[in-house]
Every structure is written in structure tokens, then in C-alpha cells.
C-alpha positions as CSV (number, residue, x, y, z in Angstrom):
1,M,169.8,58.2,228.4
2,R,167.8,59.0,231.5
3,I,167.3,62.5,230.4
4,L,165.9,61.3,227.0
5,G,163.6,58.9,228.8
6,A,162.3,61.5,231.1
7,M,161.7,63.9,228.2
8,V,159.7,61.2,226.4
9,V,157.6,60.6,229.5
10,M,157.0,64.3,229.9
11,V,155.9,64.7,226.3
12,L,153.5,61.8,226.5
13,L,152.0,63.0,229.8
14,T,151.6,66.5,228.4
15,A,149.9,65.1,225.2
16,C,147.5,62.9,227.2
17,S,146.6,65.4,229.9
18,G,145.7,68.4,227.8
19,G,147.0,70.5,230.7
20,D,143.7,70.6,232.6
21,G,143.8,67.3,234.5
22,R,141.0,65.8,232.4
23,A,143.1,63.3,230.4
24,G,142.9,65.5,227.3
25,R,139.3,64.6,226.6
26,E,136.6,66.9,225.3
27,L,134.1,67.8,228.0
28,S,130.7,66.1,228.0
29,D,127.9,66.0,230.5
30,P,126.1,63.2,232.4
31,A,122.8,63.6,230.4
32,T,124.6,63.2,227.1
33,Q,126.5,60.1,228.3
34,E,123.3,58.6,229.7
35,Q,121.4,59.2,226.5
36,A,124.1,57.4,224.5
37,G,123.8,54.4,226.8
38,L,120.0,54.4,226.7
39,D,120.0,54.6,222.9
40,A,122.4,51.7,222.6
41,L,120.3,49.7,225.1
42,Q,117.2,50.4,223.1
43,S,118.9,49.2,220.0
44,A,120.0,45.9,221.6
45,K,116.7,45.2,223.3
46,P,114.8,44.0,220.2
47,A,117.7,41.7,219.3
48,M,117.6,40.1,222.7
49,A,113.9,39.7,222.6
50,S,113.9,38.0,219.3
51,A,117.0,35.9,219.7
52,L,116.5,34.8,223.3
53,G,112.7,34.7,223.6
54,A,112.7,37.3,226.4
55,A,109.9,39.7,227.1
56,T,111.2,41.9,229.9
57,G,114.5,42.9,231.3
58,T,116.0,44.5,234.4
59,F,118.6,47.1,233.7
60,G,120.3,49.9,235.5
61,G,122.7,52.6,234.4
62,R,125.4,54.3,236.5
63,H,128.3,56.7,236.0
64,L,131.6,55.1,237.2
65,S,135.0,56.7,237.5
66,C,137.4,55.8,234.8
67,D,140.7,56.3,236.6
68,L,141.8,58.8,234.0
69,G,141.4,61.7,236.4
70,N,139.0,63.0,239.0
71,H,136.5,64.3,236.4
72,T,136.4,61.3,234.1
73,F,133.5,58.9,233.9
74,E,132.2,56.0,231.9
75,Y,128.5,55.2,231.8
76,V,127.8,51.5,232.5
77,V,124.4,49.7,232.0
78,T,124.1,46.3,233.7
79,G,121.2,44.0,233.9
80,G,119.7,41.0,232.3
81,V,116.8,39.1,230.8
82,T,115.4,35.6,231.2
83,G,115.2,33.9,227.8
84,D,113.2,30.9,226.9
85,A,114.6,27.3,227.5
86,A,115.6,27.1,223.8
87,S,118.0,30.0,224.2
88,W,120.4,27.7,226.1
89,G,121.6,25.9,223.0
90,G,121.2,28.4,220.2
91,G,120.9,31.8,222.0
92,T,124.4,33.0,221.3
93,D,124.3,32.3,217.6
94,A,120.8,33.9,217.3
95,L,121.9,36.9,219.3
96,R,125.0,37.4,217.1
97,S,122.8,37.4,214.0
98,E,120.2,39.8,215.5
99,L,122.8,42.2,216.8
100,A,124.6,42.3,213.4
101,D,121.2,43.0,211.7
102,A,120.6,45.8,214.1
103,G,123.9,47.5,213.1
104,W,126.2,46.3,215.9
105,E,129.7,45.2,214.9
106,L,130.4,41.9,216.5
107,T,133.7,41.4,218.5
108,D,135.6,38.3,219.3
109,T,134.5,36.6,222.5
110,V,136.4,33.9,224.3
111,E,133.6,31.6,225.1
112,E,130.6,30.3,223.2
113,T,128.4,31.5,226.1
114,S,128.8,35.2,225.4
115,V,128.3,37.7,222.6
116,G,130.4,40.9,222.3
117,A,129.5,43.8,220.0
118,T,130.3,47.5,219.6
119,R,128.3,50.4,218.2
120,E,129.1,54.1,218.1
121,G,131.9,53.7,220.6
122,L,129.9,51.7,223.1
123,D,130.8,48.1,224.1
124,L,128.2,45.4,224.7
125,L,128.7,42.0,226.3
126,V,125.8,39.6,226.7
127,Q,126.6,36.4,228.7
128,R,124.5,33.3,229.1
129,G,124.1,32.5,232.8
130,R,122.3,29.6,234.4
131,R,119.1,27.7,233.7
132,T,116.2,28.4,236.0
133,D,112.6,27.2,236.2
134,D,111.6,30.3,234.2
135,G,114.2,29.8,231.4
136,V,117.8,30.9,230.9
137,E,119.4,33.9,232.6
138,W,121.3,36.3,230.3
139,R,123.5,39.1,231.7
140,L,124.2,42.3,229.9
141,T,127.0,44.9,230.3
142,L,127.0,48.0,228.1
143,T,129.8,50.5,228.6
144,A,130.1,54.0,227.1
145,P,133.5,55.5,226.5
146,C,135.3,57.4,229.3
147,V,134.5,61.2,229.1
148,A,135.5,64.2,231.2
149,F,132.9,66.3,233.1
150,S,133.1,69.8,234.5
151,D,133.3,70.2,238.3
152,A,129.5,70.7,238.5
153,D,128.7,67.7,236.2
154,T,131.2,65.6,238.2
155,D,129.2,66.3,241.4
156,E,126.0,65.5,239.6
157,A,127.3,62.2,238.2
158,R,128.6,61.1,241.6
159,L,125.2,61.9,243.3
160,R,123.0,60.5,240.6
161,G,123.3,56.8,241.6
162,T,121.8,54.0,239.5
163,V,119.0,54.9,237.0
164,D,116.4,52.2,236.5
165,L,116.2,51.4,232.8
166,S,114.0,48.3,233.1
167,G,111.0,47.5,231.1
168,D,109.6,45.8,228.1
169,L,112.0,44.6,225.4
């Protein structure tokens, strides 16, 4: 029985690893992954502006290790916007509607204070924060799928740091 179990584990590890230590994933590069994150953010910005009454946002994108091997990274965009005072009550419903109209597939969220969506393999989560004198804070997290990089691209991703993606919505 132990031998059978060990063989099953070996088969699964071999199938997942692809033999090169890169979790069996097709190689990508940092620029391609960043562009996918930027495109998704650009798609979500008009929905946030319309639904939340926000005009500007602060966003940053960064490559983070995925724990699927030394050369695997996901690209994560974090940031937020300040919506108008009315977005406190109806912001999540309005944002769900706007994101769906923009081609995002809505996902289940646990609370009524957040909106989850997915598009082209990227996951988006927008959460209502706190009220301020300026309006309502909304936080965004956008995560691209984990991909494998070459040795040179791994070094580039690690050195790149956070890319400022802020600006008008």
C-alpha cells in the first residue's frame, strides 16, 4: 500500500513539475504579465468611476512569488479610490452592475461590502473601506495568474519593484 501511495505521489509531482522546476507552466515574461494586469485595471477603472463617483485612483503593480517554484510569479495590482458619500450605501450594487456591463464575470463575495469579479484569468476584489471627510475609501486588489519566468526574467521581476499605475479613472 505504501508503494502504491508513493507511486501516486511521484506521478502527480512529475505531472505538475514538467521536469524543469517551473511547476509545469508555460514560460512568460514580466512585461506580458504586467500588461495583462494593466489592461484589466484599465477595464475596471471606468466601472469604478461611474459606480462610485471617483475621479482619481492610486494604484501600484508588483510581481510577487507564487510559491510554485523559484521562477513563478503572479502580478498583483493594489490601490484604491475615494468614492462620493453616496457610494457608502449603493456602491457595491452599482459596481457589480458596471463591472458586469464591462465584461467582468462576477464572483461570490462573503460580505455586502465587497465586489469580486474575474476576467481573462485575472481576479478582482474591490472592498468598501471607511468613510472620510472626502468620501468613502474603496480598496482594490487585482491578481494575475501565476506564471513561470526564465532565469533572466526572474531577476528582472525581483528587481522591478512596484510600478505606479495611478492616474485618472
